[in-house]
N, C-alpha and C positions, 0 to 999 in steps of 0.2 A: 558102204559106210566109210567115212573119212578116217584117215590114219589117226587123227586127233581123238576121235570118238573111240576107236579101237583101244588106244592106249589108256584113255580115261576109264574105260570099263574095267581095267585091271585093278582099279582102286577098290572095287567091291570084293575082290579076292584077297586083298591085302589088309583091309582096315581092322578086322578082328585080331589078326596076328600082331599087328602093330600095337594095338591097345593092350593085348595080353602081355607082350614083352615089356611095354612101358610100365605097367603096374607090377609085374613080377620083379623087374629090376629097380623099381622105384625111381624111374627116370622122369625128368620134367617133360621130355618130349621124345618122339621117335619119328623117323622118316625113312622113305624108300623111294628110289627112282622107279617110275613106271615104264619109262622108255624115252626115246629120243625122236623128235620130229625134225625133218630137214626141209628148209625153205631156201632154195638156191644154194648158197655156200654157208648159210647160217644153220647151226644146230640149236635146238631148243629142248632142254631136258624137262620132262614132265615129272613133278614130284608130288608125293602124298606125305604130308606132315601132320602129326597129331601133337598137340601141346596142351599142357594144363597150366602154363605160365601166363597169367593175364597180360603181362607186359608184352608177350609175343602174339597176342590175339590181333587179328586183322580187323580194323574198323570196318563195319559193314552195316547196312540197313536192309535186313532181310525183308523180302516182299511179303512173306507170311511167317511171322514169328512162331506161331503155334506149330507149324509144320517143320520149322528149322531147329527147334529145341526139343530133344528127346531124352528120356531116361536111359541110362546104360544098362 
């Protein structure tokens, strides 16, 4: 498995805690670093961010809207 996939898998272990902390503290968003990838001399930080601020939403065109929108 690639390092990128290994780091991305950490999102599963962090998502519920991020959401719980966000709601408990009434924060607009919450984020955590999942790790760092190294490519030559460049470092790339992989982040997981949850937000309820529509102005911070990323424009996207989900390939499957039904599978991409879930009840919490």
